[in-house]
MARFIKOL-319435 format. One record per residue (C-alpha): z, y, x. Coordinates in Angstrom, 3 decimals. Each point is the difference from the previous one (the first is absolute). Example, Ala and Ser with C-alpha at 12.3 -4.5 7.8 and 13.67 -1.06 7.14 Angstrom:
! residues 2
{pz = 7.800	py = -4.500	px = 12.300}
{pz = -0.660	py = 3.440	px = 1.370}
//
This chain:
! residues 394
{pz = 51.734	py = 0.568	px = 107.511}
{pz = -1.652	py = 2.722	px = 2.175}
{pz = -3.085	py = -0.101	px = -2.050}
{pz = 2.019	py = 0.756	px = -3.246}
{pz = 1.838	py = 2.835	px = 1.596}
{pz = -3.394	py = 1.440	px = 1.308}
{pz = -1.213	py = -0.127	px = -3.578}
{pz = 2.928	py = 1.781	px = -1.208}
{pz = 0.026	py = 2.669	px = 2.740}
{pz = -3.803	py = 0.536	px = -0.652}
{pz = 0.254	py = 0.342	px = -3.823}
{pz = 3.312	py = 0.978	px = -1.210}
{pz = 1.498	py = 3.530	px = 0.285}
{pz = 2.382	py = 0.139	px = 2.921}
{pz = 3.147	py = 0.964	px = -1.960}
{pz = 2.161	py = -2.628	px = 1.443}
{pz = 1.050	py = -1.200	px = 3.409}
{pz = -0.011	py = -3.757	px = -0.287}
{pz = 1.083	py = -2.674	px = 2.642}
{pz = -2.671	py = -2.573	px = 1.151}
{pz = 1.025	py = -2.459	px = -2.604}
{pz = -1.994	py = -1.404	px = -2.889}
{pz = 1.992	py = -1.873	px = -2.780}
{pz = -1.465	py = -3.006	px = -1.622}
{pz = 3.002	py = -1.645	px = -1.801}
{pz = 3.723	py = 0.136	px = -0.734}
{pz = 2.760	py = -2.171	px = -1.461}
{pz = 3.483	py = 1.121	px = -0.794}
{pz = 1.009	py = 2.621	px = 2.477}
{pz = -2.569	py = -1.063	px = 2.418}
{pz = -3.402	py = 1.528	px = 0.740}
{pz = -2.868	py = -1.897	px = 1.889}
{pz = -2.712	py = 1.728	px = 2.063}
{pz = -3.651	py = -0.938	px = 0.531}
{pz = 1.034	py = -1.944	px = 3.261}
{pz = 2.689	py = -2.113	px = -1.772}
{pz = 3.018	py = 1.864	px = 1.284}
{pz = 2.918	py = 0.435	px = -2.402}
{pz = 2.132	py = 3.198	px = -0.279}
{pz = 3.312	py = 0.438	px = -1.712}
{pz = -0.596	py = 2.958	px = -2.385}
{pz = 2.734	py = 2.679	px = -0.268}
{pz = -2.577	py = 2.537	px = -1.507}
{pz = -1.070	py = -1.681	px = -3.285}
{pz = -3.024	py = 2.146	px = -0.384}
{pz = 2.354	py = 3.062	px = 0.272}
{pz = 2.711	py = -1.319	px = -2.322}
{pz = -2.576	py = -1.436	px = -2.541}
{pz = -0.261	py = -3.812	px = 0.374}
{pz = 3.584	py = -0.573	px = -1.462}
{pz = -0.615	py = -3.671	px = -0.836}
{pz = -1.886	py = -0.690	px = 3.396}
{pz = -3.295	py = -1.701	px = 0.304}
{pz = -1.482	py = -2.995	px = -1.678}
{pz = 2.570	py = 0.035	px = -2.905}
{pz = -0.978	py = -2.830	px = -2.246}
{pz = 0.809	py = 1.795	px = -3.219}
{pz = -1.761	py = 3.120	px = 1.038}
{pz = -3.062	py = -2.015	px = 0.873}
{pz = -0.095	py = -1.861	px = -3.413}
{pz = 0.608	py = 3.257	px = -1.855}
{pz = -3.064	py = 1.430	px = 1.785}
{pz = -2.066	py = -2.928	px = -0.778}
{pz = 0.811	py = -0.075	px = -3.654}
{pz = -0.356	py = 3.804	px = -0.311}
{pz = -3.230	py = 0.033	px = 1.777}
{pz = -1.584	py = -2.286	px = -2.682}
{pz = 0.415	py = 2.856	px = -2.502}
{pz = -1.311	py = 3.435	px = 0.113}
{pz = 1.267	py = 1.980	px = 3.090}
{pz = -0.345	py = 3.344	px = -1.760}
{pz = -0.148	py = 1.626	px = -3.348}
{pz = 0.966	py = 3.639	px = 0.918}
{pz = 2.768	py = 1.967	px = -1.623}
{pz = -2.108	py = 0.736	px = -2.947}
{pz = 1.482	py = -3.268	px = -1.432}
{pz = 3.078	py = -1.997	px = -0.311}
{pz = 0.725	py = -2.978	px = 2.331}
{pz = 2.874	py = -2.553	px = -0.345}
{pz = 1.017	py = -0.402	px = 3.675}
{pz = 0.584	py = 3.800	px = 0.402}
{pz = 1.994	py = 0.087	px = -3.227}
{pz = 2.286	py = -2.686	px = 0.917}
{pz = 0.369	py = 1.481	px = 3.670}
{pz = 1.063	py = 3.391	px = -1.553}
{pz = 2.588	py = -1.548	px = -2.113}
{pz = 1.557	py = -1.905	px = 2.834}
{pz = 0.111	py = 2.858	px = 2.379}
{pz = 1.695	py = 2.250	px = -2.675}
{pz = 2.542	py = -2.740	px = -0.706}
{pz = 0.649	py = -0.108	px = 3.776}
{pz = 0.494	py = 3.721	px = 0.278}
{pz = 2.993	py = 1.467	px = -2.074}
{pz = -1.349	py = 3.539	px = 0.092}
{pz = -3.626	py = -0.603	px = -1.011}
{pz = -1.705	py = -0.231	px = -3.350}
{pz = -3.578	py = -0.242	px = 1.076}
{pz = -2.422	py = -0.615	px = 2.691}
{pz = -3.281	py = 1.366	px = 1.144}
{pz = -1.813	py = -2.327	px = 2.368}
{pz = -1.852	py = 1.194	px = 3.243}
{pz = -1.989	py = -1.740	px = 2.828}
{pz = 2.265	py = 1.253	px = 2.902}
{pz = 3.124	py = 1.663	px = 1.118}
{pz = -1.715	py = 3.379	px = 0.761}
{pz = -1.613	py = -0.128	px = -3.673}
{pz = 3.478	py = -0.661	px = -1.358}
{pz = 1.179	py = 3.139	px = 1.829}
{pz = -2.959	py = 2.035	px = -1.440}
{pz = 0.950	py = -1.126	px = -3.390}
{pz = 3.490	py = 0.930	px = 0.367}
{pz = -0.907	py = 3.530	px = 1.110}
{pz = -2.129	py = 0.560	px = -2.936}
{pz = 2.409	py = -1.410	px = -2.490}
{pz = 2.882	py = 2.154	px = 1.501}
{pz = -2.317	py = 3.086	px = -0.214}
{pz = -1.023	py = -0.742	px = -3.615}
{pz = 3.436	py = -0.599	px = -1.170}
{pz = 1.277	py = 3.369	px = 1.560}
{pz = -3.033	py = 1.871	px = -1.639}
{pz = 0.650	py = -1.636	px = -3.348}
{pz = 3.796	py = 0.607	px = -0.145}
{pz = 0.399	py = 3.216	px = 2.141}
{pz = -3.337	py = 1.766	px = 0.001}
{pz = -1.930	py = 1.245	px = 2.964}
{pz = 1.320	py = 0.566	px = 3.487}
{pz = 2.170	py = -3.069	px = 0.524}
{pz = -2.271	py = -1.976	px = 2.218}
{pz = 1.614	py = -0.314	px = 3.309}
{pz = 1.134	py = -3.327	px = 1.491}
{pz = 2.606	py = -0.655	px = 2.583}
{pz = -0.476	py = -2.912	px = 2.543}
{pz = 1.805	py = -0.747	px = 3.251}
{pz = -0.174	py = -0.048	px = 3.824}
{pz = -1.073	py = -3.522	px = 1.046}
{pz = -1.723	py = -0.758	px = -3.380}
{pz = -3.192	py = -1.909	px = -0.382}
{pz = -1.570	py = 0.023	px = -3.506}
{pz = -3.712	py = -0.737	px = 0.907}
{pz = -3.110	py = 1.467	px = 1.197}
{pz = -1.883	py = 1.455	px = -2.873}
{pz = 0.077	py = 3.803	px = -0.342}
{pz = 2.985	py = 0.233	px = -2.152}
{pz = 2.092	py = -2.790	px = 1.501}
{pz = -0.955	py = 1.438	px = 3.440}
{pz = 1.318	py = 3.176	px = -0.799}
{pz = 3.404	py = -1.539	px = -0.592}
{pz = -0.095	py = -1.828	px = 3.427}
{pz = 1.084	py = 2.265	px = 2.566}
{pz = -2.007	py = -1.355	px = 3.056}
{pz = -1.939	py = 2.599	px = 1.944}
{pz = -2.497	py = -2.430	px = 1.286}
{pz = -0.727	py = -1.374	px = -3.420}
{pz = -0.043	py = 3.352	px = -1.736}
{pz = -1.761	py = 2.270	px = 2.461}
{pz = -3.586	py = -1.244	px = -0.313}
{pz = -0.107	py = 0.308	px = -3.885}
{pz = 1.725	py = 3.394	px = -0.635}
{pz = 0.184	py = 1.754	px = -2.469}
{pz = 1.847	py = -2.658	px = -1.849}
{pz = 1.616	py = -0.074	px = -3.516}
{pz = 2.016	py = 3.144	px = -0.269}
{pz = 3.542	py = 0.225	px = -1.243}
{pz = 1.897	py = -2.494	px = 2.158}
{pz = 3.259	py = 0.953	px = 1.636}
{pz = 1.935	py = -2.087	px = 2.612}
{pz = 3.680	py = -0.732	px = 0.416}
{pz = 1.985	py = -2.094	px = 2.538}
{pz = 0.408	py = -3.586	px = -1.028}
{pz = 3.538	py = -1.026	px = -0.661}
{pz = 1.133	py = 3.634	px = 0.124}
{pz = 0.902	py = 1.198	px = -3.530}
{pz = 0.779	py = 3.563	px = 1.315}
{pz = -3.643	py = 0.446	px = 1.077}
{pz = -1.041	py = -1.124	px = -3.502}
{pz = 2.246	py = 2.542	px = -1.592}
{pz = -1.703	py = 2.644	px = 2.245}
{pz = -3.391	py = -1.158	px = -0.956}
{pz = 0.264	py = -0.736	px = -3.861}
{pz = -0.472	py = 2.509	px = -2.717}
{pz = -1.268	py = 0.111	px = -3.765}
{pz = -3.631	py = 0.168	px = 1.225}
{pz = 0.294	py = -3.683	px = 1.236}
{pz = -1.233	py = -2.513	px = -2.247}
{pz = 0.850	py = -3.133	px = 2.080}
{pz = 1.677	py = -1.508	px = 3.078}
{pz = -1.530	py = -2.993	px = 1.613}
{pz = 1.976	py = -2.214	px = 2.303}
{pz = -0.090	py = -3.624	px = 1.472}
{pz = 3.131	py = -1.779	px = -0.548}
{pz = -0.695	py = -1.550	px = 3.464}
{pz = -2.518	py = 2.004	px = 2.061}
{pz = -2.590	py = -2.381	px = 1.491}
{pz = -2.531	py = 1.800	px = 2.187}
{pz = 2.794	py = 2.439	px = 0.928}
{pz = 1.916	py = -2.620	px = 1.941}
{pz = 1.937	py = -2.253	px = -2.443}
{pz = 2.576	py = 2.538	px = -1.137}
{pz = 2.060	py = -0.958	px = -3.161}
{pz = 0.946	py = 2.848	px = -2.309}
{pz = 3.781	py = 0.597	px = -0.113}
{pz = 1.616	py = -0.532	px = -3.324}
{pz = 1.774	py = 3.325	px = -0.235}
{pz = -3.165	py = 1.741	px = 0.851}
{pz = -1.978	py = -1.868	px = -2.798}
{pz = 2.845	py = 0.845	px = -2.440}
{pz = 0.012	py = 3.640	px = 0.866}
{pz = -3.857	py = 0.098	px = -0.279}
{pz = 0.150	py = -1.440	px = -3.401}
{pz = 2.488	py = 2.764	px = -1.087}
{pz = -2.229	py = 2.706	px = 1.525}
{pz = -3.102	py = -1.115	px = -1.760}
{pz = 1.893	py = -0.064	px = -3.204}
{pz = 1.213	py = 3.356	px = 0.454}
{pz = -3.554	py = 1.466	px = 0.758}
{pz = -1.643	py = -2.053	px = -2.698}
{pz = -2.007	py = -1.778	px = 2.642}
{pz = -1.129	py = -3.509	px = 0.046}
{pz = 1.252	py = -2.468	px = 2.629}
{pz = -2.864	py = -2.321	px = 1.553}
{pz = 0.921	py = -3.156	px = 1.985}
{pz = -2.745	py = -1.342	px = 2.300}
{pz = 0.823	py = -3.517	px = 0.166}
{pz = -3.718	py = -0.949	px = 1.066}
{pz = 1.326	py = -1.635	px = 3.209}
{pz = 3.836	py = -0.603	px = -0.616}
{pz = -0.425	py = -1.292	px = -3.520}
{pz = -0.683	py = -3.375	px = -1.797}
{pz = 2.716	py = -1.930	px = 1.906}
{pz = -0.551	py = 1.289	px = 3.465}
{pz = 3.551	py = 1.501	px = 0.383}
{pz = 1.850	py = -2.987	px = -1.612}
{pz = -0.100	py = 1.262	px = -3.565}
{pz = -3.131	py = 0.301	px = -2.228}
{pz = 0.074	py = 3.755	px = 0.427}
{pz = 1.644	py = 1.679	px = 3.000}
{pz = 1.648	py = 2.724	px = -2.243}
{pz = 2.035	py = -2.786	px = -1.659}
{pz = 2.378	py = 0.116	px = 2.976}
{pz = 0.450	py = 3.710	px = -0.358}
{pz = 1.180	py = 0.423	px = -3.420}
{pz = -2.509	py = 2.847	px = -0.750}
{pz = -2.899	py = -0.231	px = -2.602}
{pz = -3.255	py = 2.023	px = 0.344}
{pz = -2.234	py = 1.280	px = -2.621}
{pz = -3.207	py = -1.361	px = 1.646}
{pz = -0.371	py = -2.918	px = 2.403}
{pz = -3.150	py = -0.866	px = 2.215}
{pz = -0.443	py = -3.633	px = 1.043}
{pz = -3.053	py = -1.744	px = 1.611}
{pz = -0.087	py = -2.040	px = 3.213}
{pz = 1.339	py = -3.382	px = -0.916}
{pz = -0.620	py = 0.084	px = -3.642}
{pz = -3.031	py = -2.376	px = 0.079}
{pz = 0.672	py = -1.623	px = 3.495}
{pz = -3.103	py = 1.430	px = 1.632}
{pz = -2.202	py = 0.965	px = -3.068}
{pz = -0.199	py = 3.757	px = -0.646}
{pz = 2.521	py = 0.815	px = -2.630}
{pz = 2.122	py = 3.132	px = -0.464}
{pz = 2.339	py = 1.106	px = -2.853}
{pz = 1.805	py = 3.142	px = -1.080}
{pz = 3.054	py = -0.856	px = -2.204}
{pz = 1.234	py = 2.954	px = -2.196}
{pz = 2.423	py = 1.082	px = -2.670}
{pz = -1.006	py = 0.365	px = -3.584}
{pz = 0.344	py = 3.737	px = 0.183}
{pz = -2.358	py = 0.153	px = 2.936}
{pz = -2.413	py = -2.532	px = -1.640}
{pz = -0.120	py = 2.280	px = -3.286}
{pz = -1.792	py = 2.844	px = 1.969}
{pz = -2.736	py = -2.170	px = 1.186}
{pz = -2.918	py = -0.374	px = -2.544}
{pz = -3.373	py = -1.684	px = 0.118}
{pz = -2.113	py = 1.604	px = 2.483}
{pz = 2.850	py = 1.587	px = 2.122}
{pz = -0.221	py = -2.722	px = 2.798}
{pz = -2.163	py = -3.164	px = 0.307}
{pz = -1.366	py = -2.651	px = 2.452}
{pz = -2.872	py = -2.301	px = -0.238}
{pz = 1.514	py = -3.177	px = 1.700}
{pz = 3.846	py = 0.218	px = -0.283}
{pz = 1.743	py = -2.465	px = -2.100}
{pz = -2.965	py = -2.447	px = -0.266}
{pz = 0.566	py = -3.482	px = -1.308}
{pz = -0.540	py = -1.771	px = 3.447}
{pz = 2.333	py = 1.968	px = 2.090}
{pz = 2.627	py = 0.315	px = -2.817}
{pz = 0.014	py = -3.878	px = -0.341}
{pz = 0.958	py = -0.138	px = 3.640}
{pz = 2.453	py = 2.817	px = -0.112}
{pz = 1.678	py = -1.903	px = -2.971}
{pz = 0.794	py = -2.963	px = 2.196}
{pz = 1.176	py = 2.282	px = 2.939}
{pz = 2.384	py = 1.901	px = -2.134}
{pz = 1.265	py = -3.030	px = -1.823}
{pz = 0.757	py = -1.707	px = 3.318}
{pz = 1.508	py = 2.877	px = 1.988}
{pz = 2.232	py = 1.135	px = -2.997}
{pz = 1.744	py = -3.258	px = -0.143}
{pz = 3.752	py = 0.321	px = 1.154}
{pz = -0.218	py = -2.872	px = 2.603}
{pz = -3.104	py = 1.521	px = 1.541}
{pz = 1.665	py = 3.495	px = 0.358}
{pz = 3.286	py = -1.842	px = 1.315}
{pz = -2.329	py = -1.691	px = 2.633}
{pz = -1.418	py = 3.547	px = 1.083}
{pz = 3.543	py = 1.431	px = 0.314}
{pz = 1.303	py = -3.062	px = 1.899}
{pz = -2.856	py = -0.357	px = 2.566}
{pz = -0.297	py = 3.806	px = 0.317}
{pz = 3.720	py = 0.191	px = 1.012}
{pz = -0.589	py = -2.873	px = 2.370}
{pz = -3.138	py = 1.685	px = 1.494}
{pz = 2.014	py = 3.225	px = 0.567}
{pz = 2.895	py = -1.889	px = 1.527}
{pz = -2.336	py = -1.776	px = 2.455}
{pz = -1.875	py = 3.216	px = 0.939}
{pz = 3.413	py = 1.741	px = 0.739}
{pz = 1.205	py = -2.929	px = 2.146}
{pz = -3.178	py = 0.475	px = 2.289}
{pz = 1.708	py = 3.030	px = 1.644}
{pz = -3.166	py = 0.728	px = 1.968}
{pz = 0.324	py = 3.367	px = 1.835}
{pz = -2.994	py = 1.344	px = -1.929}
{pz = 1.609	py = -0.579	px = -3.404}
{pz = 1.906	py = 3.002	px = -1.174}
{pz = 0.799	py = -0.909	px = -3.775}
{pz = -1.027	py = -2.555	px = -2.522}
{pz = -0.037	py = 1.413	px = -3.572}
{pz = -1.477	py = -0.848	px = -3.432}
{pz = 0.648	py = -2.370	px = -2.995}
{pz = -1.148	py = -3.485	px = -0.966}
{pz = -3.263	py = -0.696	px = 1.889}
{pz = -0.875	py = 3.585	px = 0.578}
{pz = 1.449	py = 0.422	px = 3.487}
{pz = -0.590	py = 2.787	px = 2.645}
{pz = 0.850	py = -0.492	px = 3.681}
{pz = 0.397	py = 3.422	px = 1.681}
{pz = -1.200	py = -0.162	px = 3.718}
{pz = 0.172	py = 2.366	px = 2.885}
{pz = -3.544	py = -1.119	px = 1.040}
{pz = -3.261	py = 0.290	px = -1.779}
{pz = -0.037	py = -2.590	px = -2.903}
{pz = -3.806	py = -0.624	px = 0.583}
{pz = 0.765	py = -1.519	px = 3.244}
{pz = 2.150	py = -2.641	px = -1.639}
{pz = -2.535	py = -0.520	px = -2.741}
{pz = -2.719	py = -0.604	px = 2.510}
{pz = 2.341	py = -2.490	px = 2.186}
{pz = 0.800	py = -1.845	px = -3.334}
{pz = -3.645	py = -1.178	px = -0.303}
{pz = 0.293	py = -1.793	px = 3.422}
{pz = 3.100	py = -1.989	px = -1.443}
{pz = -1.581	py = -0.796	px = -3.326}
{pz = 2.001	py = 2.657	px = -1.951}
{pz = -1.440	py = 2.798	px = -2.299}
{pz = 2.071	py = 3.160	px = 0.029}
{pz = -0.445	py = 3.430	px = -1.648}
{pz = 1.170	py = 3.376	px = 1.152}
{pz = 1.399	py = 2.929	px = -2.262}
{pz = -0.513	py = 2.938	px = 2.078}
{pz = -0.093	py = 0.124	px = 3.760}
{pz = 3.301	py = -1.733	px = 0.793}
{pz = 0.924	py = -2.206	px = -2.949}
{pz = -1.113	py = -3.653	px = -0.624}
{pz = -0.328	py = -0.709	px = -3.705}
{pz = 0.686	py = -3.615	px = -0.986}
{pz = -1.159	py = -0.868	px = -3.349}
{pz = -0.961	py = -3.769	px = -0.167}
{pz = -0.937	py = -1.891	px = -3.041}
{pz = 3.156	py = -0.480	px = -2.209}
{pz = -0.141	py = -3.683	px = 0.304}
{pz = 0.833	py = -0.032	px = 3.779}
{pz = 2.766	py = -2.431	px = 0.870}
{pz = 2.859	py = 0.031	px = 2.452}
{pz = -1.849	py = -2.274	px = 2.442}
{pz = -2.982	py = 2.219	px = -0.074}
{pz = 2.258	py = 3.072	px = 0.523}
{pz = 1.577	py = -1.771	px = 3.052}
{pz = -3.566	py = -0.497	px = 1.356}
{pz = -0.859	py = 3.533	px = -0.641}
{pz = 2.952	py = 1.428	px = 1.735}
{pz = -0.724	py = -2.249	px = 3.027}
{pz = -3.568	py = 1.126	px = 0.197}
{pz = 1.073	py = 3.681	px = -0.556}
{pz = 2.365	py = -0.345	px = 2.954}
{pz = -2.760	py = -1.259	px = 2.094}
{pz = -2.187	py = 2.868	px = -0.988}
{pz = 2.714	py = 2.531	px = 0.879}
{pz = 0.500	py = -1.788	px = 3.312}
{pz = -3.775	py = 0.489	px = 0.810}
{pz = 0.128	py = 3.771	px = -0.508}
{pz = 3.266	py = 0.349	px = 1.943}
//
């Protein structure tokens, strides 16, 4: 193990602080390290591995797709991408078309471009500003980063993309004070992920939709983390009764292969012409073949019912812990946040000692986003190990 870690520390840019663990295998919701130790995974590759590890259908799809060309480029048609686009549109009531990406941050960048092109086409010059929210996280490229109000993320890279305004999340009066006719779009997460697992309130989202209509601005939902079944419905916004004009998706779409998507209305799609936006790899036949399986599986009513049921059970078990460090448990489905009054990183590190993988969302929130296939028995074990980790840190 140490030789692998040494190689990485010698030759890889030190952009991450990693624990001294080297993974070699995984099955279901369990990962195994090079020394043979197994860990119950509540991270899922940062809400990516929705179907867990070693899934037979995913493995077989990869084997079959790997026997064919992996890449044609977007200069040409390919069947898996076309079928995936049809399925996603059919699952998304507001959407008419899809543009595929390679990641969540690329999906955000595409949404920015589409919104500005739409505004310029219909309203002329000057309508370019975008409203984002406190606590938001939309990615780390220059446009997405400009909409992510974190000083430590933004400071080294300024100047960022201009024209971004911030309002307070779940505070519609703050939006009213911020929006005007120079705003082309408002971007919001139906459930904030990196910001601490904060669900958007229904009345806030309804009012936000009204305000964007009033000012002829597009409403963008960032469902990169909370979408594709994570909340217990295929899209998190289904639980809010509000439809956007653009939706960004990514993380779980291909269960670990790089895949993102931007879903748009026909009105938005009509302003995008050949040459306006592009990507070399996105929507390739290999990754689209896998995404077709993932989307089909997760969109099944029985699968989503499982997510809702085990998510509710997980939340109940966490609330029953009543540990003095736990202030609140919040979230939907299998996207849960545990608000602590101690540093979350201390609990994450203690979790390794108990064979439990945890993730933080900010300084004092544990983010629990396990594979969506997790069972009640595995949740019982996870809560038992979390209790032990909390006991360790006192």
